[in-house]
KOLVO-404819 format. One record per atom (N, C-alpha, C, O): x, y, z; residue in three letters. Coordinates in Angstrom, 3 decimals, decimal comma, m for minus. Example, Ala and Ser with C-alpha at 12.3 -4.5 7.8 and 13.67 -1.06 7.14 Angstrom:
2
px  py  pz  code
13,190  m5,690  7,800  ALA
12,300  m4,500  7,800  ALA
13,200  m3,300  7,800  ALA
14,236  m3,319  8,465  ALA
12,850  m2,250  7,080  SER
13,670  m1,060  7,140  SER
12,900  0,030  7,870  SER
13,409  1,138  8,039  SER
END
This chain:
184
px  py  pz  code
m1,063  m7,316  m37,822  MET
m1,835  m7,688  m36,647  MET
m1,346  m9,062  m36,180  MET
m1,210  m9,987  m36,981  MET
m1,082  m9,184  m34,869  ASP
m0,611  m10,482  m34,376  ASP
m1,762  m11,495  m34,432  ASP
m2,925  m11,106  m34,541  ASP
m1,443  m12,786  m34,358  PRO
m2,476  m13,826  m34,529  PRO
m3,630  m13,721  m33,523  PRO
m4,783  m13,959  m33,884  PRO
m3,335  m13,371  m32,277  LEU
m4,404  m13,253  m31,282  LEU
m5,316  m12,077  m31,620  LEU
m6,537  m12,202  m31,527  LEU
m4,757  m10,960  m32,001  GLN
m5,561  m9,800  m32,411  GLN
m6,409  m10,144  m33,633  GLN
m7,574  m9,756  m33,723  GLN
m5,821  m10,861  m34,553  SER
m6,553  m11,266  m35,752  SER
m7,736  m12,165  m35,387  SER
m8,821  m12,030  m35,952  SER
m7,524  m13,068  m34,455  ALA
m8,604  m13,954  m34,017  ALA
m9,734  m13,150  m33,371  ALA
m10,907  m13,453  m33,588  ALA
m9,398  m12,143  m32,592  ILE
m10,417  m11,296  m31,955  ILE
m11,159  m10,497  m33,019  ILE
m12,375  m10,327  m32,930  ILE
m10,443  m10,010  m34,016  HIS
m11,054  m9,284  m35,138  HIS
m12,096  m10,184  m35,820  HIS
m13,215  m9,758  m36,103  HIS
m11,700  m11,438  m36,075  THR
m12,609  m12,407  m36,697  THR
m13,796  m12,701  m35,776  THR
m14,933  m12,790  m36,240  THR
m13,542  m12,847  m34,501  LEU
m14,618  m13,089  m33,541  LEU
m15,652  m11,960  m33,593  LEU
m16,855  m12,219  m33,610  LEU
m15,186  m10,723  m33,618  LEU
m16,107  m9,579  m33,700  LEU
m16,968  m9,671  m34,957  LEU
m18,175  m9,430  m34,911  LEU
m16,347  m10,017  m36,061  GLU
m17,109  m10,179  m37,308  GLU
m18,140  m11,301  m37,181  GLU
m19,274  m11,163  m37,637  GLU
m17,742  m12,406  m36,561  GLN
m18,610  m13,578  m36,465  GLN
m19,822  m13,353  m35,560  GLN
m20,846  m14,014  m35,729  GLN
m19,718  m12,424  m34,597  VAL
m20,880  m12,137  m33,754  VAL
m21,746  m11,025  m34,351  VAL
m22,732  m10,604  m33,747  VAL
m21,366  m10,552  m35,547  GLY
m22,182  m9,570  m36,246  GLY
m21,749  m8,127  m36,062  GLY
m22,503  m7,211  m36,387  GLY
m20,563  m7,912  m35,552  GLU
m20,061  m6,545  m35,353  GLU
m19,191  m6,109  m36,521  GLU
m18,749  m6,916  m37,339  GLU
m18,966  m4,825  m36,566  ASP
m18,080  m4,223  m37,562  ASP
m16,806  m3,786  m36,850  ASP
m16,808  m2,755  m36,177  ASP
m15,711  m4,549  m36,981  PRO
m14,472  m4,212  m36,277  PRO
m13,869  m2,870  m36,697  PRO
m12,970  m2,360  m36,028  PRO
m14,357  m2,296  m37,799  SER
m13,840  m0,987  m38,216  SER
m14,648  0,157  m37,590  SER
m14,330  1,328  m37,799  SER
m15,680  m0,177  m36,831  ARG
m16,466  0,840  m36,120  ARG
m15,571  1,514  m35,085  ARG
m14,726  0,863  m34,472  ARG
m15,757  2,817  m34,891  GLN
m14,874  3,609  m34,032  GLN
m14,655  2,976  m32,649  GLN
m13,517  2,878  m32,190  GLN
m15,707  2,559  m32,002  GLY
m15,585  1,993  m30,655  GLY
m14,869  0,660  m30,601  GLY
m14,431  0,232  m29,534  GLY
m14,746  m0,001  m31,746  LEU
m14,107  m1,323  m31,783  LEU
m12,731  m1,328  m32,430  LEU
m12,087  m2,375  m32,500  LEU
m12,269  m0,169  m32,907  LEU
m10,999  m0,130  m33,640  LEU
m9,834  m0,740  m32,861  LEU
m9,032  m1,477  m33,434  LEU
m9,733  m0,452  m31,598  LYS
m8,607  m0,969  m30,800  LYS
m8,995  m2,185  m29,950  LYS
m8,189  m2,676  m29,160  LYS
m10,218  m2,663  m30,115  THR
m10,678  m3,797  m29,305  THR
m9,827  m5,052  m29,503  THR
m9,467  m5,683  m28,509  THR
m9,486  m5,446  m30,729  PRO
m8,632  m6,639  m30,861  PRO
m7,315  m6,509  m30,086  PRO
m6,855  m7,473  m29,475  PRO
m6,723  m5,337  m30,114  GLU
m5,472  m5,111  m29,392  GLU
m5,707  m5,180  m27,880  GLU
m4,937  m5,814  m27,158  GLU
m6,771  m4,529  m27,407  ARG
m7,065  m4,524  m25,969  ARG
m7,405  m5,932  m25,462  ARG
m6,930  m6,338  m24,402  ARG
m8,218  m6,672  m26,210  VAL
m8,612  m8,013  m25,775  VAL
m7,406  m8,953  m25,791  VAL
m7,241  m9,766  m24,882  VAL
m6,570  m8,845  m26,812  ALA
m5,367  m9,684  m26,867  ALA
m4,468  m9,405  m25,664  ALA
m3,953  m10,338  m25,047  ALA
m4,280  m8,144  m25,331  GLU
m3,472  m7,774  m24,166  GLU
m4,117  m8,316  m22,878  GLU
m3,426  m8,832  m22,000  GLU
m5,419  m8,194  m22,783  SER
m6,145  m8,699  m21,620  SER
m5,993  m10,213  m21,496  SER
m5,719  m10,709  m20,403  SER
m6,163  m10,952  m22,578  MET
m6,037  m12,413  m22,540  MET
m4,621  m12,839  m22,142  MET
m4,444  m13,814  m21,411  MET
m3,635  m12,121  m22,615  ARG
m2,261  m12,456  m22,231  ARG
m2,051  m12,249  m20,730  ARG
m1,363  m13,037  m20,081  ARG
m2,643  m11,191  m20,185  PHE
m2,549  m10,950  m18,747  PHE
m3,311  m12,027  m17,966  PHE
m2,795  m12,581  m16,995  PHE
m4,527  m12,314  m18,394  LEU
m5,386  m13,257  m17,669  LEU
m4,879  m14,697  m17,726  LEU
m5,264  m15,523  m16,898  LEU
m4,029  m14,997  m18,685  THR
m3,486  m16,352  m18,816  THR
m1,969  m16,388  m18,610  THR
m1,294  m17,296  m19,095  THR
m1,446  m15,410  m17,899  GLN
0,000  m15,339  m17,681  GLN
0,549  m16,511  m16,874  GLN
1,760  m16,731  m16,852  GLN
m0,321  m17,260  m16,217  GLY
0,130  m18,416  m15,441  GLY
0,840  m19,463  m16,269  GLY
1,647  m20,232  m15,746  GLY
0,545  m19,498  m17,567  TYR
1,242  m20,442  m18,450  TYR
2,729  m20,111  m18,582  TYR
3,537  m20,972  m18,930  TYR
3,081  m18,857  m18,300  HIS
4,461  m18,405  m18,489  HIS
5,164  m18,122  m17,158  HIS
6,258  m17,560  m17,129  HIS
4,521  m18,518  m16,067  ARG
5,118  m18,329  m14,746  ARG
5,449  m19,703  m14,171  ARG
4,702  m20,665  m14,349  ARG
6,568  m19,775  m13,487  ASP
7,040  m21,025  m12,902  ASP
6,896  m20,936  m11,387  ASP
7,372  m19,984  m10,768  ASP
6,247  m21,920  m10,798  VAL
6,013  m21,914  m9,356  VAL
7,330  m21,890  m8,588  VAL
7,446  m21,188  m7,584  VAL
8,301  m22,634  m9,038  ILE
9,595  m22,679  m8,341  ILE
10,220  m21,292  m8,318  ILE
10,762  m20,873  m7,296  ILE
10,149  m20,579  m9,432  GLU
10,665  m19,205  m9,465  GLU
9,849  m18,280  m8,583  GLU
10,409  m17,404  m7,925  GLU
8,538  m18,458  m8,557  GLU
7,675  m17,610  m7,733  GLU
7,991  m17,778  m6,245  GLU
8,022  m16,799  m5,500  GLU
8,222  m19,004  m5,821  VAL
8,547  m19,260  m4,418  VAL
9,973  m18,823  m4,125  VAL
10,265  m18,311  m3,045  VAL
10,860  m19,028  m5,095  GLY
12,247  m18,588  m4,952  GLY
12,903  m19,148  m3,707  GLY
12,788  m20,335  m3,400  GLY
13,596  m18,268  m2,994  ASP
14,316  m18,705  m1,797  ASP
13,523  m18,401  m0,523  ASP
14,098  m18,224  0,551  ASP
12,205  m18,343  m0,658  ALA
11,340  m18,016  0,486  ALA
10,867  m19,250  1,250  ALA
9,817  m19,214  1,891  ALA
11,630  m20,339  1,189  VAL
11,361  m21,515  2,011  VAL
12,426  m21,522  3,097  VAL
13,622  m21,473  2,811  VAL
11,974  m21,585  4,357  PHE
12,872  m21,424  5,489  PHE
12,773  m22,609  6,442  PHE
11,708  m23,204  6,607  PHE
13,908  m22,942  7,068  ASP
13,892  m23,948  8,117  ASP
13,125  m23,380  9,307  ASP
13,231  m22,195  9,623  ASP
12,349  m24,245  9,960  SER
11,575  m23,791  11,117  SER
11,250  m24,970  12,016  SER
11,020  m26,087  11,554  SER
11,237  m24,694  13,302  GLU
10,823  m25,686  14,289  GLU
9,308  m25,673  14,475  GLU
8,767  m26,542  15,159  GLU
8,626  m24,717  13,888  ASN
7,172  m24,600  14,050  ASN
6,489  m25,880  13,597  ASN
6,798  m26,413  12,531  ASN
5,566  m26,369  14,404  ARG
4,806  m27,563  14,068  ARG
3,311  m27,277  14,066  ARG
2,505  m28,186  13,871  ARG
2,934  m26,007  14,284  GLU
1,529  m25,627  14,353  GLU
1,005  m25,247  12,975  GLU
1,764  m24,868  12,083  GLU
m0,296  m25,357  12,827  MET
m0,954  m25,062  11,559  MET
m0,713  m23,611  11,136  MET
m0,811  m22,686  11,942  MET
m0,398  m23,438  9,861  VAL
m0,272  m22,111  9,251  VAL
m1,470  m21,954  8,317  VAL
m1,696  m22,788  7,440  VAL
m2,229  m20,887  8,509  VAL
m3,431  m20,660  7,711  VAL
m3,375  m19,261  7,104  VAL
m3,114  m18,280  7,800  VAL
m3,622  m19,186  5,815  VAL
m3,848  m17,905  5,151  VAL
m5,203  m18,028  4,480  VAL
m5,413  m18,904  3,641  VAL
m6,115  m17,154  4,849  ARG
m7,459  m17,250  4,302  ARG
m7,804  m15,997  3,514  ARG
m7,135  m14,968  3,606  ARG
m8,864  m16,119  2,745  ASP
m9,395  m14,994  1,967  ASP
m8,395  m14,447  0,949  ASP
m8,252  m13,233  0,801  ASP
m7,713  m15,339  0,259  ILE
m6,816  m14,942  m0,833  ILE
m7,677  m14,776  m2,085  ILE
m8,190  m15,762  m2,613  ILE
m7,840  m13,561  m2,558  ASP
m8,631  m13,320  m3,761  ASP
m7,963  m13,976  m4,963  ASP
m6,738  m13,970  m5,087  ASP
m8,779  m14,540  m5,843  PHE
m8,252  m15,064  m7,099  PHE
m9,254  m14,825  m8,213  PHE
m10,451  m14,667  m7,976  PHE
m8,738  m14,803  m9,433  TYR
m9,516  m14,618  m10,646  TYR
m9,005  m15,609  m11,669  TYR
m7,798  m15,770  m11,845  TYR
m9,932  m16,274  m12,345  SER
m9,539  m17,250  m13,348  SER
m10,537  m17,215  m14,493  SER
m11,534  m16,494  m14,443  SER
m10,259  m17,998  m15,522  LEU
m11,153  m18,134  m16,667  LEU
m11,551  m19,589  m16,813  LEU
m10,701  m20,479  m16,848  LEU
m12,841  m19,819  m16,896  CYS
m13,380  m21,158  m17,090  CYS
m12,894  m21,707  m18,436  CYS
m13,050  m21,061  m19,472  CYS
m12,319  m22,878  m18,407  GLU
m11,803  m23,458  m19,648  GLU
m12,909  m23,915  m20,586  GLU
m12,652  m24,169  m21,763  GLU
m14,128  m24,024  m20,088  HIS
m15,237  m24,461  m20,936  HIS
m15,895  m23,325  m21,704  HIS
m16,370  m23,528  m22,822  HIS
m15,928  m22,124  m21,116  HIS
m16,649  m21,006  m21,736  HIS
m15,807  m19,745  m21,892  HIS
m16,260  m18,770  m22,491  HIS
m14,591  m19,754  m21,360  LEU
m13,707  m18,587  m21,345  LEU
m14,349  m17,398  m20,621  LEU
m14,067  m16,241  m20,934  LEU
m15,205  m17,699  m19,661  LEU
m15,803  m16,667  m18,821  LEU
m15,130  m16,697  m17,454  LEU
m14,663  m17,749  m17,017  LEU
m15,077  m15,554  m16,775  PRO
m14,405  m15,502  m15,479  PRO
m15,120  m16,287  m14,386  PRO
m16,344  m16,414  m14,373  PRO
m14,312  m16,802  m13,479  PHE
m14,793  m17,202  m12,167  PHE
m13,808  m16,624  m11,162  PHE
m12,611  m16,524  m11,428  PHE
m14,330  m16,251  m10,017  PHE
m13,500  m15,521  m9,068  PHE
m13,992  m15,793  m7,654  PHE
m15,160  m16,110  m7,431  PHE
m13,084  m15,666  m6,720  GLY
m13,464  m15,917  m5,351  GLY
m12,291  m15,809  m4,412  GLY
m11,396  m14,981  m4,583  GLY
m12,321  m16,687  m3,393  ARG
m11,303  m16,657  m2,354  ARG
m10,783  m18,058  m2,086  ARG
m11,522  m19,043  m2,104  ARG
m9,486  m18,105  m1,839  ALA
m8,833  m19,357  m1,463  ALA
m8,436  m19,284  0,000  ALA
m8,036  m18,232  0,497  ALA
m8,552  m20,408  0,678  HIS
m8,120  m20,551  2,067  HIS
m7,136  m21,717  2,082  HIS
m7,452  m22,815  1,622  HIS
m5,952  m21,469  2,610  ILE
m4,884  m22,469  2,557  ILE
m4,313  m22,682  3,946  ILE
m4,131  m21,735  4,712  ILE
m4,033  m23,937  4,259  ALA
m3,343  m24,270  5,508  ALA
m2,332  m25,372  5,240  ALA
m2,494  m26,185  4,330  ALA
m1,285  m25,379  6,056  TYR
m0,364  m26,508  6,020  TYR
0,200  m26,721  7,421  TYR
0,231  m25,807  8,244  TYR
0,638  m27,934  7,664  LEU
1,278  m28,308  8,927  LEU
2,768  m28,492  8,645  LEU
3,164  m29,503  8,064  LEU
3,588  m27,540  9,045  PRO
5,020  m27,602  8,730  PRO
5,683  m28,858  9,298  PRO
5,289  m29,385  10,338  PRO
6,686  m29,303  8,586  ASP
7,517  m30,412  9,043  ASP
8,977  m30,029  8,785  ASP
9,683  m30,679  8,014  ASP
9,407  m28,955  9,455  GLY
10,787  m28,482  9,319  GLY
10,957  m27,339  8,335  GLY
12,025  m26,729  8,288  GLY
9,923  m27,029  7,538  LYS
10,016  m25,962  6,544  LYS
8,745  m25,107  6,582  LYS
7,639  m25,618  6,759  LYS
8,928  m23,809  6,415  ILE
7,808  m22,887  6,220  ILE
8,094  m22,077  4,964  ILE
9,225  m22,044  4,480  ILE
7,062  m21,425  4,443  VAL
7,211  m20,625  3,235  VAL
6,709  m19,219  3,531  VAL
5,798  m19,038  4,339  VAL
7,305  m18,218  2,874  GLY
6,825  m16,849  3,026  GLY
5,337  m16,789  2,718  GLY
4,878  m17,365  1,731  GLY
4,588  m16,097  3,557  LEU
3,127  m16,087  3,432  LEU
2,648  m15,565  2,087  LEU
1,679  m16,080  1,530  LEU
3,321  m14,547  1,561  SER
2,888  m14,002  0,268  SER
3,057  m15,010  m0,856  SER
2,415  m14,894  m1,900  SER
3,909  m15,988  m0,651  LYS
4,135  m17,001  m1,692  LYS
2,909  m17,881  m1,877  LYS
2,676  m18,406  m2,966  LYS
2,123  m18,044  m0,816  LEU
0,888  m18,824  m0,957  LEU
m0,048  m18,149  m1,949  LEU
m0,647  m18,812  m2,796  LEU
m0,171  m16,831  m1,843  ALA
m1,005  m16,086  m2,799  ALA
m0,420  m16,161  m4,206  ALA
m1,167  m16,256  m5,181  ALA
0,882  m16,121  m4,321  ARG
1,512  m16,218  m5,646  ARG
1,265  m17,578  m6,288  ARG
1,044  m17,673  m7,495  ARG
1,305  m18,626  m5,473  ILE
1,039  m19,971  m5,993  ILE
m0,392  m20,047  m6,521  ILE
m0,634  m20,590  m7,599  ILE
m1,330  m19,505  m5,763  VAL
m2,723  m19,475  m6,235  VAL
m2,795  m18,754  m7,575  VAL
m3,442  m19,239  m8,503  VAL
m2,138  m17,602  m7,686  ASP
m2,189  m16,820  m8,932  ASP
m1,597  m17,564  m10,121  ASP
m2,145  m17,504  m11,221  ASP
m0,484  m18,264  m9,912  VAL
0,140  m18,994  m11,024  VAL
m0,861  m19,958  m11,651  VAL
m0,987  m20,022  m12,874  VAL
m1,571  m20,705  m10,812  PHE
m2,510  m21,695  m11,342  PHE
m3,838  m21,065  m11,768  PHE
m4,461  m21,531  m12,722  PHE
m4,278  m20,017  m11,077  ALA
m5,548  m19,369  m11,439  ALA
m5,444  m18,644  m12,770  ALA
m6,441  m18,522  m13,482  ALA
m4,267  m18,163  m13,117  ARG
m4,091  m17,412  m14,354  ARG
m3,826  m18,331  m15,547  ARG
m2,938  m18,095  m16,367  ARG
m4,623  m19,372  m15,602  ARG
m4,640  m20,319  m16,723  ARG
m6,104  m20,645  m16,992  ARG
m6,957  m20,418  m16,134  ARG
m6,394  m21,165  m18,154  LEU
m7,751  m21,663  m18,389  LEU
m7,939  m22,833  m17,438  LEU
m7,100  m23,733  m17,393  LEU
m9,018  m22,834  m16,685  GLN
m9,110  m23,691  m15,521  GLN
m10,521  m24,178  m15,256  GLN
m11,488  m23,651  m15,805  GLN
m10,627  m25,170  m14,425  VAL
m11,858  m25,478  m13,700  VAL
m11,472  m25,419  m12,224  VAL
m10,347  m25,750  m11,850  VAL
m12,405  m24,999  m11,407  GLN
m12,119  m24,779  m9,992  GLN
m11,647  m26,053  m9,299  GLN
m10,764  m26,007  m8,442  GLN
m12,231  m27,183  m9,667  GLU
m11,850  m28,443  m9,041  GLU
m10,358  m28,720  m9,225  GLU
m9,676  m29,104  m8,275  GLU
m9,853  m28,527  m10,435  ASN
m8,434  m28,768  m10,709  ASN
m7,552  m27,706  m10,064  ASN
m6,470  m28,012  m9,562  ASN
m8,007  m26,473  m10,076  LEU
m7,247  m25,386  m9,458  LEU
m6,983  m25,696  m7,985  LEU
m5,863  m25,533  m7,503  LEU
m8,002  m26,137  m7,284  THR
m7,877  m26,460  m5,864  THR
m6,831  m27,546  m5,655  THR
m5,977  m27,430  m4,776  THR
m6,896  m28,594  m6,454  THR
m5,956  m29,705  m6,347  THR
m4,539  m29,268  m6,697  THR
m3,589  m29,670  m6,025  THR
m4,380  m28,453  m7,736  GLN
m3,049  m28,004  m8,155  GLN
m2,352  m27,200  m7,057  GLN
m1,157  m27,376  m6,819  GLN
m3,093  m26,324  m6,392  VAL
m2,508  m25,516  m5,310  VAL
m2,060  m26,431  m4,174  VAL
m0,947  m26,295  m3,667  VAL
m2,917  m27,351  m3,779  ALA
m2,581  m28,261  m2,681  ALA
m1,375  m29,127  m3,035  ALA
m0,460  m29,287  m2,228  ALA
m1,378  m29,679  m4,233  GLN
m0,282  m30,563  m4,643  GLN
1,036  m29,806  m4,731  GLN
2,085  m30,334  m4,363  GLN
0,983  m28,578  m5,216  CYS
2,192  m27,753  m5,306  CYS
2,807  m27,542  m3,920  CYS
4,016  m27,692  m3,742  CYS
1,973  m27,197  m2,951  LEU
2,483  m26,995  m1,592  LEU
3,028  m28,289  m1,005  LEU
4,067  m28,288  m0,345  LEU
2,334  m29,380  m1,242  GLN
2,799  m30,672  m0,736  GLN
4,157  m31,020  m1,351  GLN
5,061  m31,469  m0,647  GLN
4,296  m30,815  m2,646  ASP
5,550  m31,141  m3,337  ASP
6,716  m30,272  m2,876  ASP
7,827  m30,771  m2,694  ASP
6,469  m28,963  m2,685  HIS
7,565  m28,037  m2,394  HIS
7,951  m27,969  m0,926  HIS
9,121  m27,763  m0,606  HIS
6,983  m28,138  m0,025  LEU
7,286  m28,036  1,405  LEU
7,385  m29,385  2,101  LEU
8,028  m29,510  3,143  LEU
6,750  m30,385  1,524  GLN
6,657  m31,699  2,143  GLN
6,218  m31,591  3,607  GLN
6,861  m32,136  4,504  GLN
5,106  m30,875  3,830  PRO
4,596  m30,733  5,193  PRO
3,869  m31,999  5,630  PRO
3,761  m32,963  4,872  PRO
3,374  m31,980  6,860  LYS
2,593  m33,111  7,361  LYS
1,204  m33,141  6,741  LYS
0,522  m34,165  6,772  LYS
0,798  m32,026  6,186  GLY
m0,501  m31,971  5,532  GLY
m0,760  m30,608  4,916  GLY
m0,154  m29,606  5,295  GLY
m1,674  m30,594  3,959  VAL
m2,084  m29,373  3,268  VAL
m3,597  m29,408  3,137  VAL
m4,190  m30,458  2,889  VAL
m4,216  m28,236  3,308  ALA
m5,652  m28,100  3,079  ALA
m5,887  m26,852  2,235  ALA
m5,311  m25,795  2,492  ALA
m6,732  m26,989  1,237  VAL
m7,110  m25,857  0,393  VAL
m8,620  m25,905  0,219  VAL
m9,180  m26,937  m0,152  VAL
m9,269  m24,786  0,488  VAL
m10,693  m24,618  0,196  VAL
m10,809  m23,387  m0,687  VAL
m10,241  m22,338  m0,385  VAL
m11,549  m23,525  m1,779  MET
m11,773  m22,400  m2,682  MET
m13,273  m22,195  m2,842  MET
m14,036  m23,145  m3,020  MET
m13,674  m20,937  m2,776  GLU
m15,067  m20,544  m2,954  GLU
m15,104  m19,563  m4,120  GLU
m14,335  m18,603  m4,156  GLU
m16,003  m19,809  m5,073  ALA
m16,010  m18,927  m6,244  ALA
m17,395  m18,782  m6,841  ALA
m18,258  m19,649  m6,710  ALA
m17,570  m17,653  m7,500  GLN
m18,732  m17,408  m8,334  GLN
m18,285  m17,571  m9,773  GLN
m17,200  m17,130  m10,151  GLN
m19,124  m18,205  m10,571  HIS
m18,789  m18,516  m11,956  HIS
m19,741  m17,768  m12,884  HIS
m20,952  m17,987  m12,852  HIS
m19,187  m16,891  m13,706  LEU
m20,039  m16,144  m14,633  LEU
m20,680  m17,047  m15,675  LEU
m21,698  m16,679  m16,261  LEU
m20,105  m18,222  m15,918  CYS
m20,749  m19,153  m16,854  CYS
m22,066  m19,677  m16,278  CYS
m22,935  m20,118  m17,030  CYS
m22,221  m19,632  m14,966  MET
m23,491  m20,018  m14,341  MET
m24,393  m18,805  m14,113  MET
m25,610  m18,943  m13,990  MET
m23,792  m17,622  m14,057  MET
m24,559  m16,416  m13,736  MET
m25,071  m15,689  m14,977  MET
m26,192  m15,179  m14,978  MET
m24,266  m15,639  m16,023  MET
m24,589  m14,852  m17,216  MET
m25,279  m15,659  m18,308  MET
m25,956  m15,094  m19,166  MET
m25,113  m16,955  m18,279  ARG
m25,644  m17,817  m19,332  ARG
m26,132  m19,101  m18,697  ARG
m26,095  m19,235  m17,473  ARG
m26,575  m20,022  m19,477  GLY
m26,986  m21,320  m18,944  GLY
m28,094  m21,192  m17,921  GLY
m29,176  m20,698  m18,236  GLY
m27,839  m21,630  m16,702  VAL
m28,872  m21,658  m15,668  VAL
m29,157  m20,284  m15,062  VAL
m30,182  m20,109  m14,403  VAL
m28,279  m19,317  m15,267  GLU
m28,441  m17,936  m14,787  GLU
m28,810  m17,869  m13,309  GLU
m29,807  m17,248  m12,939  GLU
m28,018  m18,501  m12,481  LYS
m28,226  m18,498  m11,031  LYS
m27,251  m17,516  m10,386  LYS
m26,056  m17,790  m10,275  LYS
m27,777  m16,377  m9,967  GLN
m26,949  m15,272  m9,500  GLN
m26,304  m15,485  m8,141  GLN
m25,251  m14,907  m7,870  GLN
m26,897  m16,285  m7,288  ASN
m26,393  m16,404  m5,925  ASN
m25,691  m17,726  m5,648  ASN
m25,485  m18,096  m4,493  ASN
m25,332  m18,426  m6,696  SER
m24,660  m19,707  m6,493  SER
m23,192  m19,473  m6,128  SER
m22,552  m18,541  m6,616  SER
m22,691  m20,324  m5,277  LEU
m21,301  m20,279  m4,846  LEU
m20,768  m21,707  m4,922  LEU
m21,361  m22,626  m4,357  LEU
m19,670  m21,887  m5,609  THR
m19,065  m23,206  m5,725  THR
m17,927  m23,305  m4,717  THR
m17,057  m22,435  m4,665  THR
m17,937  m24,363  m3,922  VAL
m16,900  m24,580  m2,916  VAL
m16,221  m25,911  m3,225  VAL
m16,880  m26,941  m3,369  VAL
m14,892  m25,870  m3,325  THR
m14,111  m27,085  m3,557  THR
m13,051  m27,190  m2,469  THR
m12,616  m26,183  m1,910  THR
m12,646  m28,409  m2,179  SER
m11,606  m28,593  m1,168  SER
m10,682  m29,723  m1,580  SER
m11,061  m30,638  m2,313  SER
m9,472  m29,630  m1,090  GLU
m8,481  m30,694  m1,256  GLU
m7,752  m30,817  0,072  GLU
m7,183  m29,845  0,570  GLU
m7,770  m31,998  0,634  MET
m7,110  m32,271  1,911  MET
m6,051  m33,337  1,683  MET
m6,319  m34,370  1,070  MET
m4,850  m33,081  2,180  VAL
m3,722  m33,988  1,993  VAL
m3,108  m34,280  3,362  VAL
m3,077  m33,405  4,228  VAL
m2,631  m35,479  3,555  GLY
m1,916  m35,841  4,779  GLY
m2,803  m35,753  6,005  GLY
m3,906  m36,299  6,022  GLY
m2,320  m35,061  7,037  GLU
m3,038  m34,959  8,306  GLU
m4,433  m34,359  8,153  GLU
m5,335  m34,689  8,924  GLU
m4,616  m33,494  7,181  PHE
m5,944  m32,893  6,994  PHE
m6,943  m33,920  6,460  PHE
m8,142  m33,818  6,718  PHE
m6,452  m34,891  5,726  ARG
m7,315  m35,955  5,217  ARG
m7,489  m37,058  6,273  ARG
m8,582  m37,594  6,457  ARG
m6,391  m37,380  6,955  ASP
m6,383  m38,547  7,837  ASP
m6,857  m38,273  9,262  ASP
m7,275  m39,195  9,962  ASP
m6,797  m37,019  9,695  ASN
m7,116  m36,692  11,084  ASN
m8,319  m35,754  11,130  ASN
m8,185  m34,567  10,833  ASN
m9,486  m36,265  11,495  PRO
m10,698  m35,428  11,505  PRO
m10,579  m34,183  12,390  PRO
m11,157  m33,147  12,059  PRO
m9,851  m34,258  13,499  SER
m9,745  m33,078  14,357  SER
m8,897  m31,980  13,702  SER
m9,165  m30,794  13,898  SER
m7,889  m32,362  12,935  THR
m7,078  m31,371  12,208  THR
m7,927  m30,701  11,132  THR
m7,885  m29,481  10,973  THR
m8,687  m31,491  10,405  ARG
m9,580  m30,953  9,378  ARG
m10,607  m30,005  10,009  ARG
m10,859  m28,923  9,480  ARG
m11,193  m30,407  11,124  THR
m12,201  m29,588  11,799  THR
m11,595  m28,276  12,289  THR
m12,221  m27,223  12,171  THR
m10,394  m28,330  12,833  GLU
m9,730  m27,101  13,283  GLU
m9,554  m26,133  12,112  GLU
m9,848  m24,944  12,238  GLU
m9,079  m26,637  10,986  PHE
m8,911  m25,792  9,795  PHE
m10,242  m25,193  9,359  PHE
m10,341  m23,985  9,141  PHE
m11,247  m26,018  9,234  LEU
m12,548  m25,530  8,769  LEU
m13,130  m24,500  9,741  LEU
m13,773  m23,544  9,308  LEU
m12,916  m24,682  11,034  ASN
m13,367  m23,683  12,004  ASN
m12,595  m22,378  11,864  ASN
m13,169  m21,295  11,982  ASN
m11,288  m22,482  11,612  LEU
m10,481  m21,275  11,461  LEU
m10,870  m20,442  10,238  LEU
m10,742  m19,218  10,249  LEU
m11,342  m21,105  9,195  ILE
m11,740  m20,343  8,007  ILE
m13,235  m20,021  8,013  ILE
m13,757  m19,415  7,077  ILE
m13,911  m20,438  9,084  GLY
m15,334  m20,107  9,196  GLY
m16,254  m21,016  8,430  GLY
m17,357  m20,603  8,070  GLY
m15,837  m22,259  8,160  ARG
m16,668  m23,234  7,458  ARG
m16,846  m24,432  8,358  ARG
m15,896  m24,844  9,024  ARG
m18,006  m24,990  8,396  ARG
m18,239  m26,152  9,250  ARG
m18,460  m27,394  8,413  ARG
m18,673  m28,477  8,959  ARG
END
């Protein structure tokens, strides 16, 4: 049994289960496979994900991709949080393939995370790779650590934002972005 499967086997024992019970026989293997998938961001490189999908462009208008689904695991409780990311940037001679924005979100979301850091990591990655005039990221998520345990608040929604460059410095640019994604 690999070390991760062994740890899951021990976890089952520690919560009072019998890992040799029929329904749990393959659980250590399934959970280990699931954890490797859910944390694959540790083994993915943003530069490789973006690849050669950065293009020269004269476009100077805001590029917005909204409602990018994401799934992550809270680093404090190892419980899922999930939601949508909204991303914008103001090109300065370079644009990126639109699907790459979703891939960047996935690279960082597929790590043990907190939403606040995830939002910043996505924004900083875009700023570093495209060097645009500005980047804006808003993430909205539900956290099972707040819904299933602790305060047990079913309708809570956590919203985080990171504004860089023109989105931070120019209130009208920020307002335009927030209006485009339906947030005021």
